[in-house]
C-alpha positions in Angstrom: -57.1 33.6 -71.4 -58.9 31.7 -74.2 -60.0 34.9 -75.7 -56.5 36.3 -75.6 -55.1 33.1 -77.2 -57.7 33.3 -79.9 -56.8 36.9 -80.6 -53.1 36.1 -80.7 -53.8 33.2 -83.0 -56.0 35.3 -85.3 -53.3 38.0 -85.5 -50.7 35.4 -86.3 -52.9 33.9 -88.9 -53.5 37.3 -90.6 -49.7 38.1 -90.4 -48.9 34.7 -92.0 -51.4 35.2 -94.8 -51.1 38.9 -95.5 -50.1 38.4 -99.1 -53.1 36.1 -99.8 -55.5 38.4 -98.0 -54.4 41.5 -99.9 -54.5 39.5 -103.2 -58.0 38.3 -102.4 -59.0 41.9 -101.6 -57.5 43.2 -104.8 -59.3 40.5 -106.9 -62.6 41.3 -105.2 -62.3 45.1 -105.8 -61.0 44.6 -109.3 -63.6 42.1 -110.3 -66.4 44.4 -109.0 -65.0 47.4 -111.0 -64.6 45.3 -114.2 -68.1 43.9 -113.8 -69.7 47.3 -113.7 -67.5 48.5 -116.5 -68.5 45.5 -118.6 -72.2 46.4 -118.1 -71.5 49.9 -119.4 -69.6 48.4 -122.4 -72.5 46.1 -123.3 -74.8 49.2 -123.3 -72.4 51.2 -125.4 -71.5 48.5 -127.9 -68.2 47.9 -129.8 -66.0 50.6 -131.3 -64.3 50.6 -134.7 -61.3 48.5 -133.6 -63.5 46.1 -131.7 -65.6 45.5 -134.8 -62.4 44.8 -136.8 -61.3 42.2 -134.3 -64.7 40.6 -134.3 -64.8 40.4 -138.1 -61.3 38.9 -138.1 -62.6 36.4 -135.5 -65.4 35.4 -137.9 -62.8 34.9 -140.6 -60.7 32.7 -138.3 -63.9 30.7 -137.5 -64.7 30.2 -141.2 -67.8 32.4 -140.9 -66.5 35.6 -142.5 -67.7 37.5 -145.6 -64.4 38.0 -147.4 -63.2 40.7 -145.1 -60.0 40.5 -143.1 -57.8 43.3 -141.7 -54.5 41.6 -141.9 -52.5 44.2 -140.0 -54.5 43.5 -136.8 -52.7 41.3 -134.3 -54.3 37.8 -134.3 -54.5 36.7 -130.6 -57.7 38.4 -129.6 -59.6 37.4 -132.8 -58.3 33.9 -132.5 -59.7 33.6 -129.0 -63.0 34.9 -130.2 -63.0 32.4 -133.1 -63.0 29.5 -130.6 -66.4 30.7 -129.3 -67.6 31.7 -132.7 -67.0 28.2 -134.0 -69.5 26.9 -131.5 -72.2 29.5 -132.3 -71.4 32.0 -129.6 -70.9 34.9 -132.1 -72.0 37.9 -130.0 -69.8 40.9 -129.1 -70.2 39.9 -125.5 -67.5 37.3 -126.2 -64.8 39.8 -126.9 -65.7 42.0 -124.0 -65.6 38.9 -121.7 -62.2 37.8 -123.0 -60.8 41.3 -122.5 -62.2 41.4 -119.0 -60.7 38.0 -118.1 -57.2 38.9 -119.4 -57.4 42.3 -117.7 -58.1 40.5 -114.4 -55.2 38.2 -115.1 -53.0 41.3 -115.7 -54.0 42.9 -112.4 -53.1 39.6 -110.5 -49.8 39.5 -112.5 -49.1 43.1 -111.5 -49.6 42.2 -107.8 -47.2 39.3 -108.1 -44.7 41.3 -110.0 -44.7 44.1 -107.4 -44.5 41.5 -104.6 -41.0 40.6 -105.9 -39.9 43.9 -104.5 -42.6 45.3 -102.1 -44.8 44.4 -99.2 -48.3 43.0 -99.7 -50.0 46.3 -98.8 -47.8 48.3 -101.2 -48.3 45.7 -103.9 -52.0 45.9 -103.3 -51.9 49.7 -103.9 -49.9 49.0 -107.1 -52.6 46.6 -108.3 -55.3 49.2 -107.7 -53.3 51.8 -109.5 -52.9 49.4 -112.5 -56.7 49.4 -112.7 -57.5 53.0 -112.0 -55.5 55.1 -114.5 -57.9 57.0 -116.8 -56.7 55.3 -120.0 -57.2 51.9 -118.3 -60.7 52.7 -117.2 -61.6 54.2 -120.6 -60.4 51.1 -122.6 -61.3 48.5 -120.0 -63.5 45.7 -121.5 -63.7 47.3 -124.9 -62.3 44.4 -126.7 -59.1 46.0 -128.0 -55.5 44.9 -127.6 -53.7 47.5 -125.4 -54.7 46.2 -122.0 -54.4 42.6 -123.1 -50.9 43.1 -124.3 -49.7 44.9 -121.1 -51.3 42.1 -119.0 -49.3 39.5 -120.8 -46.2 41.8 -120.7 -46.5 41.9 -116.9 -46.5 38.1 -116.6 -43.6 37.8 -119.1 -41.4 40.1 -117.0 -42.5 38.3 -113.8 -41.4 34.9 -115.1 -38.2 36.3 -116.6 -37.2 37.7 -113.1 -38.2 34.4 -111.5 -36.2 32.5 -114.1 -33.1 34.6 -113.6 -33.3 34.8 -109.8 -34.9 31.5 -108.7 -35.2 28.8 -111.4 -34.3 29.0 -115.1 -37.2 26.6 -115.9 -39.5 29.6 -115.7 -38.1 30.6 -119.1 -40.2 27.8 -120.5 -43.2 29.9 -119.5 -41.7 33.3 -120.2 -40.8 32.7 -123.8 -44.3 31.6 -124.9 -45.8 34.5 -123.0 -43.6 36.9 -124.9 -44.8 35.4 -128.1 -48.4 35.8 -127.0 -47.6 39.5 -126.0 -46.4 40.1 -129.5 -49.5 38.4 -131.0 -51.8 40.4 -128.8 -50.3 43.7 -130.0 -47.4 43.9 -132.4 -45.4 46.6 -130.6 -45.6 44.3 -127.5 -42.8 42.5 -129.2 -40.6 45.3 -127.9 -40.8 43.5 -124.5 -37.9 41.4 -125.8 -35.7 44.4 -124.9 -36.5 44.5 -121.2 -36.3 40.7 -121.2 -32.8 40.7 -122.6 -31.9 43.7 -120.4 -32.7 41.9 -117.2 -30.6 38.9 -118.4 -27.7 41.1 -119.2 -27.6 43.0 -115.9 -28.0 39.8 -113.8 -25.6 37.6 -115.9 -25.9 33.8 -115.5 -26.4 33.2 -119.2 -24.9 29.7 -119.4 -27.6 28.5 -117.0 -30.5 29.9 -119.1 -29.8 28.7 -122.6 -31.3 25.2 -122.4 -34.6 26.4 -120.9 -34.8 29.3 -123.2 -34.5 26.8 -126.1 -37.2 24.7 -124.5 -39.4 27.7 -124.1 -38.9 28.5 -127.8 -40.0 24.9 -128.7 -43.2 25.4 -126.7 -43.7 28.7 -128.6 -43.9 26.7 -131.8 -47.3 25.4 -130.7 -48.5 29.0 -130.9 -46.6 30.1 -134.0 -47.2 27.1 -136.3 -51.0 27.4 -136.6 -50.5 31.2 -137.0 -48.1 30.8 -139.9 -50.1 28.0 -141.6 -53.2 30.1 -141.6 -51.6 33.1 -143.1 -49.8 30.9 -145.7 -53.1 29.5 -147.0 -55.1 32.7 -146.4 -52.8 35.3 -147.9 -50.0 33.4 -149.5 -47.3 34.3 -147.0 -46.8 33.4 -143.4 -44.6 36.4 -142.9 -46.9 39.0 -144.3 -47.7 40.6 -140.9 -44.1 40.6 -139.6 -43.4 43.9 -141.4 -46.4 45.6 -139.8 -45.3 46.1 -136.1 -43.2 49.1 -136.8 -44.5 50.5 -140.1 -46.5 53.1 -138.2 -43.4 54.1 -136.2 -41.4 55.1 -139.3 -44.3 56.3 -141.4 -44.2 59.7 -143.0 -46.7 61.9 -144.6 -47.5 61.1 -148.2 -48.3 64.1 -150.4 -52.0 64.9 -150.0 -52.8 61.7 -148.1 -53.2 63.2 -144.6 -55.5 66.1 -143.7 -55.3 66.0 -139.9 -52.3 67.6 -138.1 -49.7 65.1 -136.8 -49.1 65.2 -133.1 -45.6 66.5 -132.1 -43.0 64.2 -130.7 -43.5 65.8 -127.3 -47.1 64.6 -127.2 -46.7 62.0 -124.4 -44.5 64.3 -122.3 -47.1 67.2 -122.4 -50.0 64.9 -121.6 -48.3 63.0 -118.9 -50.2 64.7 -116.0 -53.6 63.9 -117.6 -52.5 60.3 -118.0 -51.9 60.0 -114.2 -55.4 61.1 -113.2 -58.4 63.2 -114.2 -58.5 64.6 -110.7 -56.2 67.0 -108.7 -54.5 63.8 -107.3 -52.4 63.8 -110.4 -50.1 66.3 -108.8 -49.6 64.0 -105.9 -48.9 61.0 -108.2 -46.4 63.1 -110.1 -44.7 64.1 -106.9 -44.6 60.4 -105.9 -43.0 59.4 -109.3 -40.3 62.1 -108.8 -39.8 61.0 -105.2 -39.5 57.4 -106.3 -36.9 58.2 -108.9 -34.9 60.2 -106.3 -35.2 57.3 -103.9 -34.0 54.8 -106.5 -31.1 57.0 -107.5 -30.1 57.1 -103.8 -30.3 53.3 -103.6 -28.0 53.1 -106.7 -25.6 55.5 -105.1 -25.1 53.2 -102.2 -24.3 50.3 -104.6 -21.7 52.2 -106.6 -18.3 50.7 -107.1 -15.2 52.4 -105.7 -14.1 53.7 -109.0 -17.3 55.8 -109.3 -16.9 59.2 -107.6 -19.8 61.5 -106.7 -18.9 63.6 -109.7 -19.0 60.5 -111.9 -22.4 59.5 -110.5 -24.0 62.8 -111.4 -22.2 62.7 -114.8 -24.0 59.4 -115.5 -27.4 61.0 -114.5 -26.7 64.0 -116.7 -25.9 61.6 -119.6 -29.3 60.0 -119.1 -31.0 63.4 -119.3 -29.2 64.2 -122.5 -30.2 60.8 -124.0 -33.8 61.6 -123.1 -33.7 64.4 -125.6 -33.4 61.8 -128.3 -37.1 60.8 -127.6 -38.1 64.0 -129.4 -35.7 64.0 -132.3 -37.8 62.9 -135.3 -34.8 62.2 -137.6 -33.4 59.7 -135.1 -34.7 56.2 -135.7 -36.6 54.9 -132.7 -34.7 51.6 -132.6 -31.3 53.3 -132.6 -32.5 55.3 -129.5 -33.7 52.1 -127.9 -30.4 50.4 -128.5 -28.5 53.5 -127.1 -30.5 53.2 -123.9 -29.9 49.5 -123.7 -26.1 50.2 -123.9 -26.4 53.0 -121.4 -28.4 51.2 -118.7 -27.6 47.6 -119.5 -23.9 47.8 -120.2 -22.5 51.1 -118.9 -24.3 51.1 -115.6 -23.2 47.6 -114.5 -19.6 48.8 -115.0 -20.1 51.2 -112.1 -22.7 49.6 -109.9 -23.1 46.2 -108.1 -26.7 45.4 -108.8 -28.6 43.5 -106.2 -32.0 42.0 -107.0 -34.0 45.1 -105.8 -31.9 47.5 -107.9 -32.1 45.2 -111.0 -35.9 45.1 -110.8 -36.0 48.9 -110.5 -33.7 49.3 -113.5 -35.7 47.0 -115.7 -38.9 49.0 -114.9 -37.0 52.2 -115.8 -35.9 50.7 -119.1 -39.4 49.4 -119.8 -40.7 52.9 -119.6 -38.0 54.3 -121.8 -38.6 51.8 -124.6 -42.3 52.5 -124.9 -42.1 56.2 -124.3 -39.5 56.6 -126.9 -41.1 54.3 -129.4 -44.6 55.8 -129.2 -43.1 59.4 -129.3 -41.6 58.5 -132.7 -44.9 57.0 -134.0 -46.8 59.0 -136.6 -50.1 58.3 -134.8 -50.3 59.2 -131.1 -53.2 58.6 -128.9 -53.4 58.6 -125.1 -54.2 54.9 -124.8 -50.6 54.2 -125.8 -49.7 55.3 -122.3 -51.1 51.9 -121.2 -47.8 50.3 -122.3 -46.0 52.4 -119.7 -48.3 52.0 -116.8 -46.4 49.3 -114.8 -43.3 51.4 -114.9 -45.0 54.5 -113.6 -46.8 52.5 -110.9 -43.5 51.0 -109.8 -41.9 54.4 -109.0 -45.1 55.7 -107.3 -45.1 52.8 -104.9 -41.3 52.8 -104.7 -41.5 56.3 -103.2 -43.9 55.1 -100.5 -41.7 52.1 -99.7 -38.7 54.4 -99.6 -40.4 56.8 -97.2 -41.3 53.9 -95.0 -37.6 52.9 -94.7 -36.7 56.5 -93.6 -39.2 56.4 -90.7 -38.2 55.1 -87.3 -39.5 51.5 -87.0 -40.7 51.7 -83.4 -42.1 55.2 -83.5 -45.9 54.8 -83.5 -46.6 58.3 -84.8 -44.3 57.8 -87.8 -45.8 54.4 -88.7 -49.3 55.9 -88.3 -48.4 58.7 -90.6 -47.2 56.2 -93.2 -50.4 54.2 -92.9 -52.4 57.4 -93.4 -50.4 58.2 -96.6 -51.0 54.7 -98.0 -54.7 54.9 -97.0 -55.1 58.3 -98.6 -53.5 57.0 -101.8 -56.0 54.1 -101.8 -58.9 56.5 -101.2 -57.8 58.7 -104.1 -57.5 55.7 -106.4 -61.1 54.8 -105.3 -62.3 58.3 -106.0 -60.6 58.3 -109.4 -62.3 55.0 -110.3 -65.7 56.3 -109.2 -65.4 59.5 -111.3 -64.1 57.6 -114.3 -67.1 55.2 -113.9 -69.6 58.1 -113.8 -68.0 59.7 -116.9 -68.0 56.5 -118.8 -71.6 55.8 -117.8 -72.7 59.1 -119.3 -70.9 58.4 -122.6 -73.2 56.7 -125.2 -72.3 55.6 -128.7 -75.3 57.1 -130.6 -74.5 55.1 -133.7 -74.9 51.5 -132.4 -78.6 51.4 -131.6 -79.6 52.6 -135.0 -77.1 50.3 -136.8 -78.5 47.3 -134.9 -82.1 48.2 -135.6 -81.5 48.8 -139.3 -79.5 45.6 -139.7 -82.2 43.5 -137.9 -85.0 45.1 -140.0 -83.1 44.6 -143.2 -82.3 41.0 -142.6 -86.0 40.3 -142.0 -87.0 42.4 -145.1 -84.4 41.3 -147.7 -83.4 37.6 -148.0 -81.3 37.9 -151.2 -77.7 37.2 -150.6 -75.9 38.5 -153.8 -76.5 42.2 -153.2 -74.0 45.0 -153.5 -74.3 46.9 -150.2 -72.3 50.0 -149.5 -71.9 51.5 -146.0 -70.1 54.3 -144.3 -69.5 52.7 -140.8 -68.9 49.5 -142.7 -67.3 47.4 -140.0 -70.4 47.8 -137.9 -72.7 47.2 -140.8 -70.7 44.1 -141.7 -70.9 42.7 -138.1 -74.6 43.2 -137.6 -75.7 42.4 -141.2 -73.3 39.5 -141.6 -73.1 40.4 -145.2 -70.4 41.8 -147.5 -70.4 45.6 -147.2 -68.3 47.8 -149.5 -66.8 50.8 -147.7 -68.1 54.3 -148.6 -65.1 56.6 -148.5 -65.3 60.0 -146.7 -66.1 62.4 -149.5 -66.3 66.1 -150.0 -68.9 67.5 -152.4 -72.2 66.8 -150.5 -75.0 64.5 -151.8 -73.7 64.8 -155.4 -70.5 63.1 -154.4 -72.2 60.3 -152.5 -74.8 59.7 -155.3 -71.9 59.6 -157.8 -70.0 57.1 -155.8 -73.0 54.9 -155.3 -73.7 55.1 -159.1 -70.1 54.3 -159.8 -70.2 51.2 -157.6 -73.7 50.3 -158.9 -74.8 49.7 -155.3 -78.1 48.0 -154.6 -78.4 49.5 -151.1 -76.6 52.2 -149.1 -76.4 52.0 -145.3 -75.4 55.2 -143.5 -75.2 56.7 -140.0 -75.3 60.2 -141.5 -77.6 62.3 -143.6 -76.1 62.4 -147.1 -78.9 64.7 -148.4 -81.0 64.0 -151.4 -79.6 61.2 -153.6 -80.9 61.4 -157.2 -80.5 57.7 -157.9 -81.4 56.4 -154.5 -84.5 56.6 -152.4 -84.7 56.5 -148.6 -86.1 53.2 -147.6 -86.1 53.4 -143.8 -85.0 56.0 -141.3 -83.9 54.8 -137.8 -82.9 58.4 -136.8 -79.3 57.4 -136.2 -79.1 55.1 -139.2 -80.7 55.2 -142.7 -81.1 52.7 -145.5 -81.3 53.7 -149.1 -82.3 51.6 -152.2 -81.3 52.2 -155.8 -84.2 53.8 -157.7 -82.6 54.9 -161.0 -79.8 53.8 -163.3 -76.8 55.9 -164.2 -77.4 58.8 -166.6 -77.1 58.0 -170.4 -73.8 58.9 -172.0 -71.8 58.1 -168.9 -68.2 56.9 -169.4 -66.3 54.3 -167.3 -62.7 55.1 -166.6 -60.8 52.2 -164.9 -58.1 53.1 -162.5 -55.1 50.8 -162.2 -53.3 52.1 -159.2 -54.2 54.1 -156.1 -54.8 57.6 -154.6 -56.4 59.5 -157.5 -59.9 58.3 -158.1 -61.7 60.6 -155.6 -59.5 63.6 -156.7 -60.7 63.1 -160.3 -64.4 62.7 -159.2 -64.1 66.0 -157.3 -62.4 67.8 -160.3 -64.8 66.5 -162.9 -67.8 67.5 -160.8 -69.5 64.2 -160.3 -71.1 64.1 -163.7 -70.7 61.5 -166.5 -67.2 60.1 -165.7 -67.0 57.2 -163.3 -63.4 56.5 -162.3 -63.6 53.1 -160.7 -61.0 50.7 -159.3 -61.0 47.2 -157.8 -61.5 47.5 -154.1 -59.5 45.2 -151.9 -61.5 43.7 -148.9 -58.4 44.4 -146.8 -58.3 48.1 -145.7 -54.6 48.3 -144.8 -51.1 48.6 -146.2 -51.5 45.3 -148.0 -54.5 46.7 -149.9 -52.4 49.6 -151.1 -50.8 47.3 -153.6 -53.5 44.8 -154.3 -55.2 45.3 -157.7 -52.6 47.8 -158.8 -50.7 45.5 -161.1 -51.4 46.1 -164.8 -50.6 42.6 -165.9 -52.9 40.9 -163.5 -55.9 42.0 -165.6 -57.2 40.3 -168.7 -57.8 42.2 -172.0 -61.5 41.3 -171.7 -61.6 43.0 -168.3 -60.1 46.2 -169.6 -62.3 46.2 -172.7 -65.4 46.6 -170.4 -64.3 50.2 -169.8 -64.1 53.2 -172.1 -60.6 54.2 -170.8 -57.9 53.1 -168.4 -56.2 55.5 -166.0 -52.7 54.7 -164.7 -51.5 56.4 -161.6 -49.4 55.0 -158.8 -49.5 51.6 -160.6 -47.4 48.5 -160.6 -46.4 45.5 -162.8 -44.9 42.1 -162.6 -43.4 42.3 -166.1 -43.3 45.8 -167.5 -43.1 44.6 -171.2 -46.0 42.2 -170.7 -48.0 45.1 -169.1 -47.1 47.3 -172.0 -48.2 44.8 -174.6 -51.6 44.3 -172.8 -52.2 48.1 -172.9 -51.2 48.3 -176.6 -53.8 45.7 -177.5 -56.4 47.6 -175.5 -55.6 50.9 -177.1 -55.3 49.5 -180.6 -59.0 48.6 -180.7 -60.0 52.2 -180.3 -59.9 53.0 -176.6 -57.9 55.4 -174.5 -55.3 55.2 -171.8 -54.4 58.2 -169.5 -51.0 58.0 -167.8 -49.5 60.2 -165.1 -46.3 58.6 -163.8 -45.7 61.1 -161.1 -46.2 58.6 -158.3 -43.8 56.1 -159.9 -40.7 58.3 -159.7 -39.0 57.0 -156.5 -38.2 53.7 -154.9 -36.2 50.6 -156.0 -39.3 48.9 -157.6 -41.9 50.2 -160.0 -39.7 53.3 -160.7 -40.3 54.8 -164.1 -37.7 57.6 -163.8 -35.7 57.5 -167.1 -37.7 54.4 -168.2 -39.1 53.9 -171.7 -42.8 53.0 -172.1 -44.5 53.0 -175.4 -41.3 54.4 -176.9 -41.6 57.5 -174.7 -38.9 58.4 -172.1 -40.4 59.3 -168.7 -38.5 61.7 -166.5 -38.8 63.1 -163.0 -38.4 66.8 -162.8 -39.0 69.7 -160.5 -40.5 73.0 -161.7 -40.3 76.6 -160.4 -42.9 78.0 -158.2 -44.3 80.4 -160.9 -44.1 78.1 -163.9 -46.0 79.1 -167.0 -48.6 76.8 -168.6 -48.9 77.1 -172.4 -51.7 75.3 -174.2 -51.1 74.5 -177.9 -54.5 73.1 -178.6 -57.6 75.2 -178.9 -59.9 72.5 -177.5 -57.7 72.1 -174.3 -57.7 75.9 -173.9 -61.5 76.0 -173.8 -62.6 78.0 -170.7 -59.0 77.9 -169.3 -57.1 81.0 -168.3 -53.5 79.9 -167.9 -52.6 83.1 -166.1 -54.6 82.0 -163.1 -52.8 78.7 -162.3 -51.8 78.1 -158.7 -48.1 78.1 -157.6 -46.3 74.8 -158.0 -45.4 74.1 -154.4 -46.1 71.2 -152.1 -48.3 71.5 -149.0 -45.3 72.4 -147.0 -44.0 75.0 -149.4 -41.3 72.8 -151.0 -40.4 72.3 -154.6 -43.0 70.6 -156.8 -41.9 67.4 -158.5 -43.6 65.4 -161.2 -43.2 63.7 -164.5 -42.5 65.0 -168.0 -42.0 63.1 -171.2 -39.5 63.0 -174.0 -40.6 61.8 -177.5 -37.5 60.7 -179.3 -39.3 59.1 -182.2 -41.9 61.9 -182.7 -44.7 59.6 -181.6 -47.0 62.1 -180.0 -48.3 65.6 -180.3 -47.7 68.1 -177.4 -51.0 69.7 -176.4 -49.8 71.7 -173.3 -46.4 72.5 -171.8 -45.2 73.6 -168.4 -42.4 76.1 -169.2 -40.6 74.0 -171.9 -41.6 70.6 -170.5 -44.5 68.4 -171.6 -47.6 68.7 -169.5 -50.2 67.1 -171.8 -49.5 65.1 -175.0 -51.4 62.6 -177.1 -49.9 59.5 -178.8 -51.8 57.5 -181.4 -51.7 53.7 -181.1 -53.7 51.8 -183.7 -57.3 53.1 -183.5 -56.9 54.5 -180.0 -54.7 57.0 -178.1 -52.5 57.4 -175.0 -53.0 60.6 -173.2 -49.8 61.6 -171.3 -50.3 63.9 -168.3 -47.3 65.3 -166.4 -46.3 67.0 -163.2 -49.0 65.4 -161.0 -51.5 67.8 -162.5 -54.5 65.8 -161.2 -53.4 66.2 -157.5 -52.2 69.8 -158.0 -55.6 70.9 -159.4 -57.4 69.1 -156.6 -55.3 70.3 -153.8 -55.3 74.0 -154.8 -59.0 73.8 -156.0 -58.1 76.1 -158.9 -61.0 76.3 -161.3 -58.8 76.9 -164.4 -56.7 73.9 -163.6 -59.8 71.8 -163.0 -61.2 72.9 -166.3 -58.0 71.8 -168.0 -58.4 68.4 -166.4 -62.0 68.2 -167.6 -60.9 69.0 -171.1 -58.2 66.3 -170.9 -60.8 63.7 -170.0 -63.1 64.9 -172.8 -60.4 63.7 -175.2 -61.4 60.1 -174.3 -64.5 60.2 -176.5 -63.2 62.6 -179.2 -61.9 61.7 -182.7 -59.8 63.8 -184.9 -62.6 65.7 -186.5 -64.1 66.9 -183.2 -60.8 68.1 -181.8 -60.3 70.7 -184.5 -58.7 71.2 -187.8 -55.8 73.3 -186.4 -54.5 70.4 -184.4 -55.0 68.1 -187.4 -52.8 70.4 -189.5 -50.1 70.6 -186.9 -50.0 66.8 -186.5 -48.4 66.3 -190.0 -51.1 63.9 -191.0 -51.1 62.0 -187.7 -54.6 62.0 -186.3 -55.3 61.6 -182.7 
């Protein structure tokens, strides 16, 4: 009898604590998986994004080396900075923070699913949250995707609890949403599912006070963030335009060489996202079954005015709306708003939502928002699926829960079959985790060991601080060297190109993870097999000329065209490699005359100004003393600001114009025509076969001499200003000659640059005669 009572008591104890037991089991399994994944990550080392977050953390901690990627969300780096301030500045810190927040997200997923499902089903959901291939691949890496989704899970959990149970939970939900945004900027889109749930379960008058209080708590997070960016970058709002820049980004002419993934990318890769194993077909079937089961539940909740025909019409409307995910011309936020109206406003008109149905609908909307947004993004990678994981899991486990309701409660064989199905799912999840672990274990980052050894050796060998160091994998070099490292851009042209770039930057050392080949001005100091260190061994060749670029996007084109010889087209490099740096150091009137005079010539391309007349006067002073300015205004022809279309500069009218495909180049000057066959020029078409646009110039006061024309429009002209000259180049000739790699066009560009150092005598008597006494 005692034994029987003990058994009964134990059974009752287990039944009464099933939720805690399954949670404890989930935590144990997850912690074990995360621990072994963390060991692998420590062996592999950080990736590019992780290094960027680490370096930002050093900046936040006041230990940086003037490098800060402002477009990175701040939360992860800020958490690292807390440890860095106390001397714990190892990459292990970021891996550990990632692991902890991931564990928090798994627990949050369990609690979120428990709002709708049994402990056993929620346990399976938590395991699925951990096991998807993209989760396993990015786990513990120290990047923001998993951290953001972990915070998103808790945000929705507390929103549901606030709406259904106690509105004071909004005081937690609102700050969590702010943290989600600061963990990953597109995580800010979670505001839409938050508002969505409030709309479909309306009790708004009860929420406002606690939402306001939650907003006040959020100020404790936002104020330090805004203050830092105010003092660091001059604006507390500088990052707020970043979240959706990538979504609406388009190709700039010649800026992208890799193909852009189609808008159907996430749809076509959906199966691989579910699993790397054949079990992906089972999971797909369960997702479909879950959607069918949910539609059936909705049908039971329909209002009397909704007929069967109307029900299916609503579903068909949803399918048609889904096509908008793949329409590139449709703005992603418009599509999101249309879905908000469709699911959040139209649906409640025809259905009486209970709590279970409302939770299902918010998960469906959650998936729609991120699937649509990422489908519209210019850059698409599989880890963006992570934002959709909770929604996919919900419908997988919903299908199992629905099947359970269809089975006879007291029929042992039916219940046994259901238990087998759940057990089989758990086993498949375990197998998926195992194979993902083995695959990750075999992956090694060959770059990191060499970079670490080279950095450790160099810091022992070289104690000087004020050195100009250039590196290709520069974020890694910066992290391990703890020195300022200038990025080496990816270049075509082999060792000559790299040697030229190093000479141009006057680098003391070059750190590289590749083999650049023989460098004439640099000797190999140390070879670590996967990393090399070069030291300057010779100065630049005599007779070299410095051309200072004010602007962007042309310096490496010019280097390639000129053949990496005596011309060094340099620019001021921003330490911030992002959209913000595209405009820094591009303003003409931010430079002093003395700064400009240290260069033989100034090149203006895709440039800016604060005061155009002030910028013009500065350049006039520079040219008047015997120097040259080369201007191509082709990248300043569109936009509300810095637009030179029909503007007057140096008394020359600048105009935007298209030109026919087979336009004819005529060269009026014998020197410019040297080694140039104008019959061999490439067609004037863009990369996509569209019309070619660029600048041409109109000289109303007869200020310059036309040296070359494109049909009847000015292609090259020279204007005398004091002792110097302005060389006007039209129709984006520099990029056209680079893109088509036409040897005659490139030779024409070489001849244009040779005008920098030429006086009137060396250009030729014919041009002198034509100039009516005006020398160049």
